[in-house]
N, C-alpha and C positions, 0 to 999 in steps of 0.2 A: 819821705814822701814816696808811695807806692808805684812802681814800674810795672808796665803792662807790656804785652807782645800781641801783633796782628796775625791770625790765622785765615789762611784763604782757601777754601775747597773749590777748586775751579774745575767746576763739570760742563760736560757737554751741552746742557742746557742751561743751570745757573751757576751762577758764582757767587758763593755764600762766604761773608767775611765777619768774624768776631775778635772782640777786642778781649783778652783773656788775662786773668791775673795769676800769680803765681801757685796759687791752690788749684786752677784748672776750672774757675768759675768763668762762664762767658757773660762779659758784663754788658755787652753793647753787640747788636748784630745789624746787617743789611745784606742787600744782594740785589745784583744786577742779573740782566739775561745774557749769557755768554755771548750768544751768536747774533745778538742784534747790532753786531758791529762787522764793519767790512775790512779793518787792519789792526794788528797790535797796538798800534798806536792809539786809535780811537778806542780800544777797550781798556788801555790802561789809563786814558785821560777820564773815561767814564769812572772806572774803579775808583780812581784818586778822588774825584768829586764827590763819590757816595763814603767814601772812608773819612774824608775830611769831616763830614758832619758827625759821625759817631766819634772820631777823634777827639772833637770838642766835648760831645758831651762827657767824654770820660777823664777831660782834665786838661787837654792840649798835646800837641806832638812832642812837648818835651817828658809827658809821660812814657811816650812808646819807645821802647828799647830795641824793638828788633820785628821783623817781620817772617814769617814762614809762609811758603805757598804748597799746597799740594795741587798736581795738575796731571793731565793725561800726557803719557810720554815725557813728563818733568825729569830731567837730568841733574842729579845732586853733585856731579862731578863739572858739569858745563856750565850751569845756571841757566840751562835753556830748555824750552820746549822744542821737542826734535820730531818734526813731523807728526802730528797729531791727527790722524784721519777722521776724528769727528767734530774737529773744532775748524770752521771753513777758514778762519785768519790765521792758522798755525799748521795747515796741511800743506806738505811738501816742501816747508821750511824750518829753517830754526830760529827760534824767536828767544831772542836775549831777556826773559822777562825779569831775572834777578836785576840786572844792570838797569833797567827800565824802571821799575819800581823803587828801586834805592836810589836812582837820580831823582825822581819825582818826588820822593817823601824825605830824602836825606837821612835815612836809618839803614841799618846793614839788612840785608834781605837774603833768606835761603830757598831751596826749591827742591823737591823731590816729586815723585810719583804719588798722583793722588791715592792711589792704594796703599804705597808705603805710608804716607802720613796717616791713613784710615789704621794700620797696624800700629804704627805708633801711640795712636791714640786709645787704642783698645789694649796694648799694653800698660799704659800708664795709667788709664782710666777705668777700663772696662773688663768684659769676661776675661781676658788674657792677662790678667794681673799676676797671677802665679803660674803661668807657661812660659816657657823658652823654646819651643817649637809649636809653631802653627802658620796657618796661611790664612789671612783675610782675602776673601773675594768681593769685590764691588759689582752688584748688579744694577747697573743705571742705564744711560744711554750706551752704553758699551760694558764691557766686563775688563776688570782689573784686578790686579793682585798684588799682596804684600805678603813676602815670605819671611818667616824669621826661623831662624836656626841657629840654636845654642845660644838664645839670648840677642841674636842680631839680625839685623836686616841683612837679606842677601841684594847685594847691589852689582856685583859683577865687576869685571875688568874695566869697563867703560861707562858703568851706570847703568845701562839698560837692563839689567837681568830682571826676569820676575814677570813678563809679558803673558802669562798665563791666558789672558783672552785670545791671544794668537797661535794657541796650539791647534794643530788640524784636528778637528773632531769627526769631519768627514770629508774624506779625500775628494778634490773636484769638487766640492759643494760650492756653497754661496759666495759671491765675491763678495771681499770684505774691503773697507776703507784702507786698509792696509797694504792692497794690490794682491794679497794671496787669497786663495780659495778654500773654504771650510771651517774658516776660524770659529772657535767656541763663541765669539762675540757677534756672530753672524746669526746664532741661532739660540742663545741664552741671554741676552740683554733685553732691555725693553724694547729696543728697537727690533732685534731679530725676532721676538714673539708675534709684534705687529706683521712682520714681514710672513710669518709661519700663517697667521690669520689670513692675509691676504691671498696666500698661494691657495689655501682651502677655498676660500670664498669664490675664488676664480675659476675653481678645476672641479667643483662639485654643485649640485643643487641643493644639498642638506639644508630642512629649513633650521635657522639660527637666529636668536635676538642680534647677533652681530651685524645682520644684514640691514638691519633696521637704523644703523648708526652711519652717518655720514663719513667718509672715509677719512676727513682730517680731524673728525672725533674718536677715531678708533685709536687705542693706547691699550699697553699692558694691565692699567688699572681697569678699564672698562671690561676687558677680556676676563679678569679677574672677578669683577663683579659677576658678570655673567656665568662664570663656570660655578661660583658659589651657589647660584640662583638655581643650577642644574642644568644649565644649557649643556648638551653633550659634545659639540663642537668646541666650544670654548675649554670643556674639561678635558679634552684630548690634546688640544694644544699644550695646558700645562701640564699635563702628564707626561708628553714627549718631550717638552722642556727639562723637567725635572728628571726623566731617566738620561738624556743625555748630559746634564750638568753631574749627575752621578757617575756616568762613565768617565768624564773629564778629571773628577775627584780622583777616581781609581789610577787614573794614570799620574796626577801629581802626587799620589801616596808612595809612589815607589822612588821619587824624588827624594824628599826629606822627611818622610814617616813623621808627618805633624801630628801632635796630640789631638789638634781639632781644626777642623774649616769653620771660620767664624764668616757668615754672610753680612751685607752691610749694603743699604742703598733700597730704592723705592721697592724693587721687585720682592726683596726680602720680607715685605709685609704681607706678601702672598700667604705665609704660613705654612700650613700642613698640605696646603693646596699643590703647592710645590714641592715640600721637603720630604714628604711621605715617600715620593718617586726618587728623591735624591738619593736616599740611603738605600732603598730597596735596589737600585741599579748599581750603587756602590757595592753593596757586598756581593751583588753577582758578578762583578767585572774585576774586582780586586784580585790581587795574587793571595793564594790562602794563608799566608803568614801574617798579612795585616788585617783579616779579616775580624770584625767586631772590635776594632781597637780606636778607630777614630770618632770624635764627637762631632755633630754638625748643630752648631750655634747660631744664633741671630746676633748681631751686635748689642751688647749692652748700652752703649749709648744712643740717644733719640736722635733721628733725623740725620743733621750734617755734623752733630758734635764730634764723633769719633775723627773727623778730617781736620775739622777746624781746629780741633785740640791737638793732633797730631802734627799738624802744619805749625802751629803755634809754638810746639815744644822743640822744633828744629834750631 
């Protein structure tokens, strides 16, 4: 009898589940909204309810041998989400998610940072198959990172290493959900791009298609569409976002000298609109000994697959 694992990509907006076979095929999928719930208990109850449907389609719980979770601020050592700034029911507290899911499903569960899970998925199934040194950067509601050095993920002494979304890119800049000011996440995440747009709309009278959108409809996707249609303000937003991301990569380069930066998440779909400026800014700001060495790649796995597969492989 074939046995499967469950992979959970727990994002700031959506939580996506997959049942994965030993060859890395995602056999069944489902998802729920992460932020619809007011407590971790409510979230887990809803998640287990959604999971039971796809577990039955896959042959029942007896065929599920384990579950892996990739989550913001997920700590592989403690099994907890630790003060995740972009998740209301996990902000400011420690949530023992491994214990909660294990007790609810009756199977072993493991957990790591969502970007670490994406890095594992990319190493196992994606563009990093033949790489031992690379950094995966997730561009979603927040900015996450998974750092692989000498073929191994960097976890640090307490399991919290690799939070590159919270390096300070602008001293005394925007307030971040983590409590610090000027974090990369506040500028280069999907949320950060919207913040940039709102600031420009509030401080200028420049004509732009973005003014025609209701505030609740303003998103990184809509801004990218406007930029592709030639809207000058929208283009400047992506130009500046890309340049800031390139600066950050230049700083990351001196830490581990990765062969490649691999981008994953909704904003990575902006393509050259973003990455042209990332590459240019990187080369302008990186130490001379690193010039021309780094590759800038987009995940080889579609949508949430890298994170789901990486989580399942835990």
